[in-house]
N, C-alpha and C positions, 0 to 999 in steps of 0.2 A: 842049171836053169838059165835060160836066155830070154831076151826081150821078146822075140817072135812067139815063143811058146806061150808066154804070159799074155801077150796081146790077143792071140787066138782064143785062149781060155776066157779072157775078159769079154771079148765081143760076143761070145756065145751065151753069156748069162747076165752081164751087167748093163744097167742103163745109167749113164753118167749125168750129173747135174749141169744145168745151164749149157747144154750141148745139143747140136743137131747131129745125131749119131751117124747119119749118112756121111758126114764130113770125114769120118774115120776110114772111109774107103780109100782116101788119098792122103789124109793127114794122120800120121801114125800116133797112136797112144805112146806114152813113155812110162813103162813100169819102173817104179823106184824101189831099189833094194835097201838103201839106208840113207840117213841124213846126219850131218854133223856141221855145227856152226851155221853158216849161211848156205851151205852146199847140200844138194841132193845128188845121189849117184844111182844110175840105172844098173841093170844086170850085165851090161857089157863094159862097165867102167867109165862111161861118159858122165861128166859132172855138169850140174846146172846151178848157177848162182840164183838163189831164191829171192828175186828182187821184189816180190809181192807178199812175202811172209806167209806163203801158202794160204791165200785169201785173207790176208790182213790179221792173222791170228798169232803168228809166232813172233814173240818179242825178243827172246834171249837165245835164239839159235836152236837148231835141232839137236836132240839128245844132250841137252844141258845137264851136267852132272848134279847140279844143286837141285834141280827140279825132279829129275828121275830118282835121285836118292830119297827125296821126301816122299814120293809116291810109293817107292818100294818099301819104305818103313811102314807106311799106312797099310799097304797091301797085306802085310803079315799080321795086322791087328784087327782091322774091320774093313771089309770091302764095300758094304752097303747096309743100311737099315732104314726102315720107314721113318719119315720125319713127322708123321702125324702121331702124337702121343709119345714119341721117343725123340731123343736128341743125341748128339755126340760132340766131342770137343772140337774137331776141325770146323764144323759148321758154326759153332758158337764163336770160336776164335776168328774165323773169317768175317762173320757179321760184325764183330766188335771192331776189327781193323778197318772194314769198309766204312762203317759209321764214323770212325776217327779221321779217315783221310779224305772223304768226300766233302763237298761244300756244307757249311753249317746248316743245321736244321734237319738234315736227313738222318733220322734216328732209328728207323725200322728197315729191316732187310728181308726180302722175300726171294727165295731161290727158285730157279727153274732150270731148264735144260739148254736153252739156246737163245740167241738174240731175238728172234721173232716171238718166242714165248715171253721174254721179258717185256716186250712192247705190249703184247696182249694182256699181260698182268696189269701193267700201268693203265691201259685203257679201261679194263674191267673195274679196277679199283676206283678210278676217277668217276666213272658212271655210277658205280654202286655207292660211293661216298655221297654223291648228291641225292641219290634215292633215299639213303638212310637219313639224310638231313631234311627230307620232305620236299626236295626240289626235283620232282620226277620229270619235268619238262626238259631238264638239261640232259640231252642224250646225243649230241652231235660233237664232231671233232673238226678242228681246223688244222690243215696241213699246208706246207709250202709247195709251190710249183717245183717240179724236178726233184722231189724228195723220194727217199726210199727207206722203208722201215722193216722189211722182211716179207716173207712169202706165204705165211699162213693167212687165212682169209681176212682176219681183222687187220693184221699188220699190212697186208697188201692193199686193203681198202684205203688206208691213210697214207699210202705212197702215191707218187705221181709220175713214175717212169713208165711210159706206155708199153715198152718192150715186155715188161713183166706183168703189167696190169690189164692191158686192153682185152686180151682173150677172155679173162675171167670176170669182166665187168658185170655181167648179169648176176653173178653170185655175190657181189659186194655191196655193202651198205654205202649210202651216199655221204660224202663228206664235203666240207667247204674248203676250197683251195685258194690260198692267198698268194700274192706275188712273191717270188723268191728275192732275197737281197743279193743274189749272185752278182759278184763284181764284174764278171765277164760281160754282163749286159749293160755296162756303163755307157753313157753318152760321151761324146768327145769332150775332154776337159773335166769330166765328172770324176770325183774321187770315190773310193769304195765306201767311205763313211757317208757320202751324199746319196749313194745308191741305197744304203741301209736306211737312211732317213726317209727317202722316198717310199721304200717298201713298207716301212712301219706305219706310214700314214694310211695305206690301204688296209693293213691289218687292223688298225684302230677303227676304221670305218666299219669293218665286218663285226668287230666286237661290240661297238656302240649299238649297232642295229640288231644283233642276234645273241648277245651274251646270255639272255634268259634261256636259250635253248642249247648253249654250248657247254660241254663238260671241260674240254681241255684243248690247248694248242700243243702240237708236237713238232719239234725241230731237231735236226742234226746240228749241233753247235759247230760253227765255223766252216765245216766242209761237208758238202753233199756228196758223199763218196761214190755210191753206185750211180749217181747222177752226173757221171763224167768228172768227178773230182772238182766240182765247182766250189769256189771259196767266197767268203764274205767277211765283212768287218765286225769285230766284237761289239761295236756300238749297237748293232741290231738286237743282240741278246739283252743288253742292258735296257733298251727301250721296250722290248717285248715283255720283260719281267715287270716293268712298271705298268704296262698296259694290262697285263693279265691280273695284276693286283687291283688295279682301278676298276676293272669290269667284273671281278669275281669269277675268274676262269683259271683252271689249273694250267701249269706249264710243265710239259714232259720233255726232258732232255734225253734224246737217244744218243748216248755216248758209246754205243756198242763198238763202232769202228774207230772213233776219234779219242776214246779214253786211254788212260795208262801211257801218257807221254807222247802220243802221236803228233799232237799239234804244237809241242814246245812247252807245254805245262802238263802236270799230271792229268788234269781234266780240262777240257776245252772251256767249260763254263768259268773257270778261274780267270780267264783273260778278260772277261766282262765283269768279274767280281759279283756274280749272281749265284743264287741257289735255286734250283727248280723245285717243284712240288714232287716230282718223280724223276729219278735218274735210272736209266736202263744201261746195264753193263754186261758184256760178254766178250767174245773173241780173245783179246789179250789178257782177260782176267786169269786164265790158266796158262798163259803163254802158248796157247794152241795145243796143249796136251790132251785135254779132255773136255767134253761138252759141259758147260756150266754157265748160268747167267744169274744176275741179281737185279732186282728192282728195289731201289731204295726210296723211301718216302718219309713224310713228316709224322710226328706223333699225333697231331691233330687229325690226320686222316686215319691212322690206326685206331684212335679212340672212337671214331664213328662206327666202327665194327665191333667194339668191345661192349658186350651187352649180355643179358640173360638169353639162354639158348632158345627159349620159346618165342622170342621176338624175331627170330630168323634173319638176323642181320649179319651173320658171319660170312667171311669171304671163303666160299667153297670152291676153291681152285686148286688143282693138284697135278703133279707129275710124279710118276713112279720113282724117278731117280732124283727127286728134289733133294738138294743138299748132299749129294753123294760124297762120302768121305774122301774118295780118291781125287775127285775134282776139287774139293775144298783144300786138300793137301797141296795139289799143284798150284792153286791160287795163293795159298799161304807162302809157298816157296817163291812165287813170283813177287809177292809183296815184300818178302825178305830182301830180295835183290834191290828193289827200289829203296828200301830202308838203309841198306849197308853200302850201296854204291851210288856214286853221283850220276845216275842214269840221265837225268834231264840235262845236266851240264855237258855230259859227253855227247848227247844227242844234238845239242845246239852246235857243237863243233862239226859233227857229221853232216848236219843240215847245211852248214856253210860250204862244206866240201861239195855236196850235191849241187848247190847253186853255182859254184865256180865251174864245175865240170860240164854244166849244161848252158853256160853263158853264151856260147857261140850260136846256140839255136835261136836266140832272140831276134837275130837278123835273117833267119832262114825264110825264104820266100813262101814256104808252105807251113810255117808255124805261126799261128795267130797269137799265142801267148804261152809263156812259161811261167807258171804260178806255183807258189809254194807256201805251205803252212807247216812249220816244224819239219817233221820227218816224212811229210807227204809232198811230193813234187809231181806236177802234171804238165804235159806238153800237148797242146791242142793243135792237131793237124787240120789244115784247111786247104781247099782248092785255090782260093783267092785270099791273100793276106789282107789286102786293102779293104775289101768288102766283107771279110770274114765269112766268105761263102764256104759252107762245109762240102766235103766230098760226098757224092752219093753213097748212101750206106751200103748199097749193093756191091760196091767195089771192094769193100772189106780191106781197106788200106792198113788198118791196125793189125789185121791178121798177118799181113806180110811182115810187119815188124816182129810179131810173135814168132813166125817161122825163122826169120833171120836170127833172132835171139837164141832159139833152141840149137840152131846149127853152130852157134858160136859160144855155147855154154852159159847162157843167161835166160832164166825164166822171166819173161815179160808177158803179161796178159792184158793188153790194152782194153779199155772200155770204149768200144767203137773205134773212133779215130783219136782217142786220147791215150797217149802213152804215159804211164805213171810209174813212179818209184815209191814203194812203201816197204823197205827192207827191214829185216831184223836189226835190232839195236847193236848187235855184236859185229856188224859189218866193219871192215877196216877201210881206211882211206884208199888203199890200193885196190880193194874190191869195188869201191865206189867208182874209181877210175875205169875199171873194166866194165862195170854195169853201164856207165854213161857212154863209153866209147862204142859198145855194141849197140846200144839204143840209137845213138846218132847215126851209125852206119845203117841200121835198119830203117830209120826215118828217111835217109837219103835214098835208099833202095825203093822204099814204098811210095815215095812222092815223085819218082822219076817217070815221066811220061803219063 
């Protein structure tokens, strides 16, 4: 088997995600034969350092023996069973552990298949909670500018990245969009905390005027990942929790991309010392092995649905593979690694290494900002550094960095003109040096002329 054979077979039948397929007339697909650690290898022996954790999901490396071993054990026992009216030990154990490690007060766990589904579950639970409590006017959601929460229609509606949302706007419900606390938008001399303070004032104005019609506010804690890895101060989360409590509105924390150690703590909400009403988890939950998500919520919300059947208050939401035993086993193996290894401590050391390796870019004439939150580092490319004028999107400067990366053995998939690192936690310092060197070379090439 060789790359070209697989490419031809692929292009005759597959439609790839988030891709203009015509690009592959000149931009070759890369068929992957195997993965190990931070590396992916194609059918011709070329290796690629997975600097983006295969879309932010892989925490502990490809073919991690501790995770594959746990899945293999489960595979020989029970591959799947309906979770309505039945149960199994992996789902119970995983729910117990998630309740134990997430912020206090989150005591009930609802499983689904992916991040978008977890968000939809939280939205429906919030809306349905208020309905069961007799507050049927509470039916709207507040989201932040530049946010992203998934691509099913409900999750897409409460996002604000035009690239994904604009085409489908006629299909989507209306939401209320509040200013983002994005620190990139700071004025001269303004701190990230001051940006947060300014943004929360606008949020409070919205809640003060419309709380009677609002179910919940949803945020990505600390990092708006698909929104070009924009970052903000934890103070915003603390003040938002207070505002939601004051106005009687739920707070949904979408930790799908930022949970499980990405931001320097196990969950991003910890850095603001808050507990949301709903927490959505996926991606790293299974270390990228199998599709699984969890929506955690409070017992008060659970009790609003606990009733006699004839009152029709039950939460009738389901997925065929809810609580899949194989996915739960992968997640349990993932949590075992967090429990037995000092993952967060090791990540802090790796994060410092990433910062050192990209320090030279801070003075680059076409880099507006190098920003970092834990194991997420982003480099914003601009046409004019002083004015922060972006490159025209049609020039696809980030794509040039992507191409250079592949030519030199590193998988970098920029978000527009934002080059970022979000590698598996098993990356070595030497591999970080390679990742950064290739990215810097790519940036030099992409911003030339």
